[in-house]
PDB file of N, CA, C and O in Angstrom:
ATOM      1  N   MET A   1      18.364  -7.355  24.468  1.00  0.00           N
ATOM      2  CA  MET A   1      19.550  -6.569  24.629  1.00  0.00           C
ATOM      3  C   MET A   1      19.203  -5.116  24.337  1.00  0.00           C
ATOM      4  O   MET A   1      18.516  -4.827  23.358  1.00  0.00           O
ATOM      5  N   VAL A   2      19.659  -4.229  25.153  1.00  0.00           N
ATOM      6  CA  VAL A   2      19.405  -2.806  24.983  1.00  0.00           C
ATOM      7  C   VAL A   2      20.690  -2.139  24.519  1.00  0.00           C
ATOM      8  O   VAL A   2      21.734  -2.258  25.160  1.00  0.00           O
ATOM      9  N   LEU A   3      20.598  -1.429  23.387  1.00  0.00           N
ATOM     10  CA  LEU A   3      21.759  -0.736  22.848  1.00  0.00           C
ATOM     11  C   LEU A   3      21.698   0.737  23.234  1.00  0.00           C
ATOM     12  O   LEU A   3      20.610   1.299  23.359  1.00  0.00           O
ATOM     13  N   PRO A   4      22.833   1.353  23.420  1.00  0.00           N
ATOM     14  CA  PRO A   4      22.825   2.787  23.676  1.00  0.00           C
ATOM     15  C   PRO A   4      22.356   3.546  22.434  1.00  0.00           C
ATOM     16  O   PRO A   4      22.455   3.033  21.319  1.00  0.00           O
ATOM     17  N   LEU A   5      21.852   4.750  22.621  1.00  0.00           N
ATOM     18  CA  LEU A   5      21.319   5.531  21.514  1.00  0.00           C
ATOM     19  C   LEU A   5      22.340   5.822  20.420  1.00  0.00           C
ATOM     20  O   LEU A   5      21.964   5.985  19.260  1.00  0.00           O
ATOM     21  N   VAL A   6      23.603   5.889  20.761  1.00  0.00           N
ATOM     22  CA  VAL A   6      24.623   6.212  19.763  1.00  0.00           C
ATOM     23  C   VAL A   6      24.816   5.083  18.756  1.00  0.00           C
ATOM     24  O   VAL A   6      25.331   5.335  17.667  1.00  0.00           O
ATOM     25  N   ASP A   7      24.430   3.864  19.069  1.00  0.00           N
ATOM     26  CA  ASP A   7      24.649   2.720  18.185  1.00  0.00           C
ATOM     27  C   ASP A   7      23.411   2.317  17.392  1.00  0.00           C
ATOM     28  O   ASP A   7      23.471   1.354  16.628  1.00  0.00           O
ATOM     29  N   GLU A   8      22.305   3.011  17.544  1.00  0.00           N
ATOM     30  CA  GLU A   8      21.084   2.597  16.873  1.00  0.00           C
ATOM     31  C   GLU A   8      21.129   2.782  15.363  1.00  0.00           C
ATOM     32  O   GLU A   8      20.408   2.089  14.644  1.00  0.00           O
ATOM     33  N   ASP A   9      21.941   3.681  14.872  1.00  0.00           N
ATOM     34  CA  ASP A   9      21.979   3.943  13.441  1.00  0.00           C
ATOM     35  C   ASP A   9      23.015   3.103  12.703  1.00  0.00           C
ATOM     36  O   ASP A   9      23.110   3.198  11.479  1.00  0.00           O
ATOM     37  N   LYS A  10      23.781   2.298  13.396  1.00  0.00           N
ATOM     38  CA  LYS A  10      24.819   1.486  12.764  1.00  0.00           C
ATOM     39  C   LYS A  10      24.258   0.107  12.406  1.00  0.00           C
ATOM     40  O   LYS A  10      23.558  -0.508  13.211  1.00  0.00           O
ATOM     41  N   PRO A  11      24.566  -0.381  11.191  1.00  0.00           N
ATOM     42  CA  PRO A  11      24.104  -1.724  10.820  1.00  0.00           C
ATOM     43  C   PRO A  11      24.844  -2.800  11.604  1.00  0.00           C
ATOM     44  O   PRO A  11      26.001  -2.628  11.987  1.00  0.00           O
ATOM     45  N   LYS A  12      24.156  -3.904  11.832  1.00  0.00           N
ATOM     46  CA  LYS A  12      24.704  -4.981  12.648  1.00  0.00           C
ATOM     47  C   LYS A  12      24.516  -6.308  11.922  1.00  0.00           C
ATOM     48  O   LYS A  12      23.447  -6.570  11.370  1.00  0.00           O
ATOM     49  N   CYS A  13      25.532  -7.131  11.921  1.00  0.00           N
ATOM     50  CA  CYS A  13      25.459  -8.452  11.305  1.00  0.00           C
ATOM     51  C   CYS A  13      24.584  -9.351  12.175  1.00  0.00           C
ATOM     52  O   CYS A  13      24.827  -9.482  13.375  1.00  0.00           O
ATOM     53  N   PHE A  14      23.565  -9.971  11.572  1.00  0.00           N
ATOM     54  CA  PHE A  14      22.659 -10.797  12.356  1.00  0.00           C
ATOM     55  C   PHE A  14      23.244 -12.170  12.675  1.00  0.00           C
ATOM     56  O   PHE A  14      22.664 -12.910  13.470  1.00  0.00           O
ATOM     57  N   LEU A  15      24.372 -12.525  12.078  1.00  0.00           N
ATOM     58  CA  LEU A  15      24.997 -13.816  12.363  1.00  0.00           C
ATOM     59  C   LEU A  15      26.022 -13.736  13.496  1.00  0.00           C
ATOM     60  O   LEU A  15      26.031 -14.583  14.389  1.00  0.00           O
ATOM     61  N   CYS A  16      26.877 -12.726  13.457  1.00  0.00           N
ATOM     62  CA  CYS A  16      27.929 -12.638  14.484  1.00  0.00           C
ATOM     63  C   CYS A  16      27.774 -11.421  15.384  1.00  0.00           C
ATOM     64  O   CYS A  16      28.550 -11.257  16.326  1.00  0.00           O
ATOM     65  N   HIS A  17      26.789 -10.561  15.120  1.00  0.00           N
ATOM     66  CA  HIS A  17      26.460  -9.390  15.944  1.00  0.00           C
ATOM     67  C   HIS A  17      27.566  -8.332  15.971  1.00  0.00           C
ATOM     68  O   HIS A  17      27.650  -7.554  16.922  1.00  0.00           O
ATOM     69  N   ASP A  18      28.417  -8.293  14.937  1.00  0.00           N
ATOM     70  CA  ASP A  18      29.402  -7.225  14.824  1.00  0.00           C
ATOM     71  C   ASP A  18      28.723  -5.985  14.241  1.00  0.00           C
ATOM     72  O   ASP A  18      27.837  -6.093  13.393  1.00  0.00           O
ATOM     73  N   MET A  19      29.144  -4.819  14.700  1.00  0.00           N
ATOM     74  CA  MET A  19      28.575  -3.564  14.202  1.00  0.00           C
ATOM     75  C   MET A  19      29.527  -2.941  13.192  1.00  0.00           C
ATOM     76  O   MET A  19      30.746  -3.078  13.291  1.00  0.00           O
ATOM     77  N   PHE A  20      28.926  -2.236  12.196  1.00  0.00           N
ATOM     78  CA  PHE A  20      29.706  -1.616  11.135  1.00  0.00           C
ATOM     79  C   PHE A  20      29.293  -0.164  10.979  1.00  0.00           C
ATOM     80  O   PHE A  20      28.219   0.243  11.422  1.00  0.00           O
ATOM     81  N   GLU A  21      30.163   0.613  10.340  1.00  0.00           N
ATOM     82  CA  GLU A  21      29.909   2.037  10.173  1.00  0.00           C
ATOM     83  C   GLU A  21      28.856   2.314   9.106  1.00  0.00           C
ATOM     84  O   GLU A  21      28.090   3.269   9.227  1.00  0.00           O
ATOM     85  N   ASN A  22      28.810   1.486   8.059  1.00  0.00           N
ATOM     86  CA  ASN A  22      27.824   1.697   6.997  1.00  0.00           C
ATOM     87  C   ASN A  22      27.394   0.353   6.410  1.00  0.00           C
ATOM     88  O   ASN A  22      27.970  -0.689   6.723  1.00  0.00           O
ATOM     89  N   ILE A  23      26.388   0.395   5.568  1.00  0.00           N
ATOM     90  CA  ILE A  23      25.806  -0.822   5.017  1.00  0.00           C
ATOM     91  C   ILE A  23      26.759  -1.501   4.023  1.00  0.00           C
ATOM     92  O   ILE A  23      26.727  -2.723   3.878  1.00  0.00           O
ATOM     93  N   GLU A  24      27.595  -0.731   3.349  1.00  0.00           N
ATOM     94  CA  GLU A  24      28.543  -1.319   2.395  1.00  0.00           C
ATOM     95  C   GLU A  24      29.552  -2.202   3.120  1.00  0.00           C
ATOM     96  O   GLU A  24      29.885  -3.284   2.638  1.00  0.00           O
ATOM     97  N   ASP A  25      30.041  -1.754   4.270  1.00  0.00           N
ATOM     98  CA  ASP A  25      30.972  -2.563   5.056  1.00  0.00           C
ATOM     99  C   ASP A  25      30.302  -3.847   5.543  1.00  0.00           C
ATOM    100  O   ASP A  25      30.922  -4.910   5.563  1.00  0.00           O
ATOM    101  N   LEU A  26      29.049  -3.741   5.929  1.00  0.00           N
ATOM    102  CA  LEU A  26      28.300  -4.922   6.362  1.00  0.00           C
ATOM    103  C   LEU A  26      28.145  -5.914   5.217  1.00  0.00           C
ATOM    104  O   LEU A  26      28.309  -7.118   5.417  1.00  0.00           O
ATOM    105  N   GLN A  27      27.830  -5.425   4.022  1.00  0.00           N
ATOM    106  CA  GLN A  27      27.671  -6.313   2.872  1.00  0.00           C
ATOM    107  C   GLN A  27      28.979  -6.996   2.512  1.00  0.00           C
ATOM    108  O   GLN A  27      28.985  -8.185   2.194  1.00  0.00           O
ATOM    109  N   LYS A  28      30.087  -6.266   2.557  1.00  0.00           N
ATOM    110  CA  LYS A  28      31.398  -6.867   2.289  1.00  0.00           C
ATOM    111  C   LYS A  28      31.715  -7.946   3.325  1.00  0.00           C
ATOM    112  O   LYS A  28      32.229  -9.011   2.983  1.00  0.00           O
ATOM    113  N   HIS A  29      31.408  -7.667   4.580  1.00  0.00           N
ATOM    114  CA  HIS A  29      31.652  -8.616   5.665  1.00  0.00           C
ATOM    115  C   HIS A  29      30.854  -9.897   5.437  1.00  0.00           C
ATOM    116  O   HIS A  29      31.392 -10.997   5.567  1.00  0.00           O
ATOM    117  N   GLN A  30      29.579  -9.758   5.099  1.00  0.00           N
ATOM    118  CA  GLN A  30      28.731 -10.933   4.913  1.00  0.00           C
ATOM    119  C   GLN A  30      29.129 -11.730   3.682  1.00  0.00           C
ATOM    120  O   GLN A  30      28.997 -12.954   3.677  1.00  0.00           O
ATOM    121  N   LYS A  31      29.613 -11.066   2.637  1.00  0.00           N
ATOM    122  CA  LYS A  31      30.031 -11.776   1.425  1.00  0.00           C
ATOM    123  C   LYS A  31      31.343 -12.515   1.609  1.00  0.00           C
ATOM    124  O   LYS A  31      31.613 -13.470   0.881  1.00  0.00           O
ATOM    125  N   THR A  32      32.166 -12.100   2.564  1.00  0.00           N
ATOM    126  CA  THR A  32      33.455 -12.753   2.759  1.00  0.00           C
ATOM    127  C   THR A  32      33.434 -13.720   3.942  1.00  0.00           C
ATOM    128  O   THR A  32      33.772 -14.894   3.788  1.00  0.00           O
ATOM    129  N   VAL A  33      33.048 -13.244   5.099  1.00  0.00           N
ATOM    130  CA  VAL A  33      33.122 -14.057   6.312  1.00  0.00           C
ATOM    131  C   VAL A  33      32.009 -15.112   6.359  1.00  0.00           C
ATOM    132  O   VAL A  33      32.253 -16.251   6.755  1.00  0.00           O
ATOM    133  N   HIS A  34      30.799 -14.739   5.960  1.00  0.00           N
ATOM    134  CA  HIS A  34      29.648 -15.649   6.050  1.00  0.00           C
ATOM    135  C   HIS A  34      29.207 -16.143   4.676  1.00  0.00           C
ATOM    136  O   HIS A  34      28.027 -16.413   4.455  1.00  0.00           O
ATOM    137  N   LYS A  35      30.155 -16.260   3.761  1.00  0.00           N
ATOM    138  CA  LYS A  35      29.851 -16.653   2.387  1.00  0.00           C
ATOM    139  C   LYS A  35      29.164 -18.013   2.328  1.00  0.00           C
ATOM    140  O   LYS A  35      28.215 -18.187   1.564  1.00  0.00           O
ATOM    141  N   ASP A  36      29.621 -18.974   3.113  1.00  0.00           N
ATOM    142  CA  ASP A  36      29.043 -20.317   3.090  1.00  0.00           C
ATOM    143  C   ASP A  36      27.589 -20.319   3.557  1.00  0.00           C
ATOM    144  O   ASP A  36      26.782 -21.086   3.032  1.00  0.00           O
ATOM    145  N   PHE A  37      27.242 -19.492   4.515  1.00  0.00           N
ATOM    146  CA  PHE A  37      25.862 -19.411   5.003  1.00  0.00           C
ATOM    147  C   PHE A  37      24.931 -18.913   3.906  1.00  0.00           C
ATOM    148  O   PHE A  37      23.870 -19.494   3.680  1.00  0.00           O
ATOM    149  N   PHE A  38      25.322 -17.841   3.223  1.00  0.00           N
ATOM    150  CA  PHE A  38      24.468 -17.261   2.196  1.00  0.00           C
ATOM    151  C   PHE A  38      24.389 -18.149   0.962  1.00  0.00           C
ATOM    152  O   PHE A  38      23.346 -18.192   0.310  1.00  0.00           O
ATOM    153  N   GLU A  39      25.461 -18.858   0.623  1.00  0.00           N
ATOM    154  CA  GLU A  39      25.403 -19.789  -0.510  1.00  0.00           C
ATOM    155  C   GLU A  39      24.479 -20.964  -0.194  1.00  0.00           C
ATOM    156  O   GLU A  39      23.757 -21.434  -1.074  1.00  0.00           O
ATOM    157  N   PHE A  40      24.492 -21.439   1.040  1.00  0.00           N
ATOM    158  CA  PHE A  40      23.633 -22.552   1.434  1.00  0.00           C
ATOM    159  C   PHE A  40      22.157 -22.163   1.376  1.00  0.00           C
ATOM    160  O   PHE A  40      21.319 -22.964   0.961  1.00  0.00           O
ATOM    161  N   HIS A  41      21.835 -20.932   1.792  1.00  0.00           N
ATOM    162  CA  HIS A  41      20.450 -20.485   1.844  1.00  0.00           C
ATOM    163  C   HIS A  41      20.002 -19.756   0.571  1.00  0.00           C
ATOM    164  O   HIS A  41      18.932 -19.147   0.553  1.00  0.00           O
ATOM    165  N   GLU A  42      20.797 -19.814  -0.473  1.00  0.00           N
ATOM    166  CA  GLU A  42      20.457 -19.151  -1.720  1.00  0.00           C
ATOM    167  C   GLU A  42      19.213 -19.768  -2.360  1.00  0.00           C
ATOM    168  O   GLU A  42      18.430 -19.050  -2.982  1.00  0.00           O
ATOM    169  N   ASP A  43      19.015 -21.063  -2.224  1.00  0.00           N
ATOM    170  CA  ASP A  43      17.864 -21.739  -2.819  1.00  0.00           C
ATOM    171  C   ASP A  43      16.563 -21.382  -2.113  1.00  0.00           C
ATOM    172  O   ASP A  43      15.487 -21.588  -2.676  1.00  0.00           O
ATOM    173  N   ASP A  44      16.634 -20.852  -0.893  1.00  0.00           N
ATOM    174  CA  ASP A  44      15.425 -20.482  -0.157  1.00  0.00           C
ATOM    175  C   ASP A  44      14.701 -19.304  -0.799  1.00  0.00           C
ATOM    176  O   ASP A  44      13.526 -19.074  -0.513  1.00  0.00           O
ATOM    177  N   GLN A  45      15.384 -18.555  -1.662  1.00  0.00           N
ATOM    178  CA  GLN A  45      14.774 -17.386  -2.276  1.00  0.00           C
ATOM    179  C   GLN A  45      13.813 -17.767  -3.406  1.00  0.00           C
ATOM    180  O   GLN A  45      12.993 -16.948  -3.822  1.00  0.00           O
ATOM    181  N   LYS A  46      13.907 -18.992  -3.899  1.00  0.00           N
ATOM    182  CA  LYS A  46      13.024 -19.445  -4.969  1.00  0.00           C
ATOM    183  C   LYS A  46      11.747 -19.972  -4.344  1.00  0.00           C
ATOM    184  O   LYS A  46      11.682 -21.130  -3.934  1.00  0.00           O
ATOM    185  N   ARG A  47      10.741 -19.132  -4.272  1.00  0.00           N
ATOM    186  CA  ARG A  47       9.490 -19.513  -3.621  1.00  0.00           C
ATOM    187  C   ARG A  47       8.444 -19.865  -4.658  1.00  0.00           C
ATOM    188  O   ARG A  47       8.383 -19.279  -5.739  1.00  0.00           O
ATOM    189  N   GLN A  48       7.634 -20.825  -4.304  1.00  0.00           N
ATOM    190  CA  GLN A  48       6.532 -21.233  -5.159  1.00  0.00           C
ATOM    191  C   GLN A  48       5.403 -21.697  -4.262  1.00  0.00           C
ATOM    192  O   GLN A  48       5.623 -21.960  -3.080  1.00  0.00           O
ATOM    193  N   PRO A  49       4.198 -21.802  -4.799  1.00  0.00           N
ATOM    194  CA  PRO A  49       3.072 -22.227  -3.966  1.00  0.00           C
ATOM    195  C   PRO A  49       3.268 -23.644  -3.431  1.00  0.00           C
ATOM    196  O   PRO A  49       3.793 -24.520  -4.119  1.00  0.00           O
ATOM    197  N   ALA A  50       2.844 -23.841  -2.217  1.00  0.00           N
ATOM    198  CA  ALA A  50       2.909 -25.162  -1.617  1.00  0.00           C
ATOM    199  C   ALA A  50       1.777 -26.036  -2.170  1.00  0.00           C
ATOM    200  O   ALA A  50       0.754 -25.510  -2.610  1.00  0.00           O
ATOM    201  N   PRO A  51       1.947 -27.342  -2.152  1.00  0.00           N
ATOM    202  CA  PRO A  51       0.859 -28.208  -2.635  1.00  0.00           C
ATOM    203  C   PRO A  51      -0.413 -27.963  -1.813  1.00  0.00           C
ATOM    204  O   PRO A  51      -0.376 -27.931  -0.583  1.00  0.00           O
ATOM    205  N   GLY A  52      -1.537 -27.792  -2.518  1.00  0.00           N
ATOM    206  CA  GLY A  52      -2.802 -27.564  -1.847  1.00  0.00           C
ATOM    207  C   GLY A  52      -3.145 -26.103  -1.653  1.00  0.00           C
ATOM    208  O   GLY A  52      -4.235 -25.795  -1.172  1.00  0.00           O
ATOM    209  N   ASP A  53      -2.250 -25.185  -2.011  1.00  0.00           N
ATOM    210  CA  ASP A  53      -2.557 -23.759  -1.900  1.00  0.00           C
ATOM    211  C   ASP A  53      -3.652 -23.387  -2.889  1.00  0.00           C
ATOM    212  O   ASP A  53      -3.674 -23.881  -4.016  1.00  0.00           O
ATOM    213  N   VAL A  54      -4.538 -22.538  -2.475  1.00  0.00           N
ATOM    214  CA  VAL A  54      -5.636 -22.094  -3.326  1.00  0.00           C
ATOM    215  C   VAL A  54      -5.428 -20.632  -3.669  1.00  0.00           C
ATOM    216  O   VAL A  54      -5.260 -19.795  -2.782  1.00  0.00           O
ATOM    217  N   SER A  55      -5.440 -20.330  -4.950  1.00  0.00           N
ATOM    218  CA  SER A  55      -5.325 -18.942  -5.401  1.00  0.00           C
ATOM    219  C   SER A  55      -6.697 -18.360  -5.618  1.00  0.00           C
ATOM    220  O   SER A  55      -7.571 -19.015  -6.187  1.00  0.00           O
ATOM    221  N   ILE A  56      -6.895 -17.134  -5.171  1.00  0.00           N
ATOM    222  CA  ILE A  56      -8.165 -16.457  -5.359  1.00  0.00           C
ATOM    223  C   ILE A  56      -7.966 -15.395  -6.426  1.00  0.00           C
ATOM    224  O   ILE A  56      -7.089 -14.540  -6.301  1.00  0.00           O
ATOM    225  N   PHE A  57      -8.771 -15.446  -7.470  1.00  0.00           N
ATOM    226  CA  PHE A  57      -8.655 -14.505  -8.572  1.00  0.00           C
ATOM    227  C   PHE A  57      -9.667 -13.417  -8.448  1.00  0.00           C
ATOM    228  O   PHE A  57      -9.721 -12.524  -9.293  1.00  0.00           O
TER     229      PHE A  57
END
């Protein structure tokens, strides 16, 4: 998809593709409208080495 140059500086929601005037509005939108998505994927942020990973010191 090609966006016009006037819209390149506006943040866009990656779930519903709505555009917002600033990042604060985008964060409010994601915390309210897509709350269930972010709560479901909250555990994905806890990363640890996979079994068999080798660390090099």
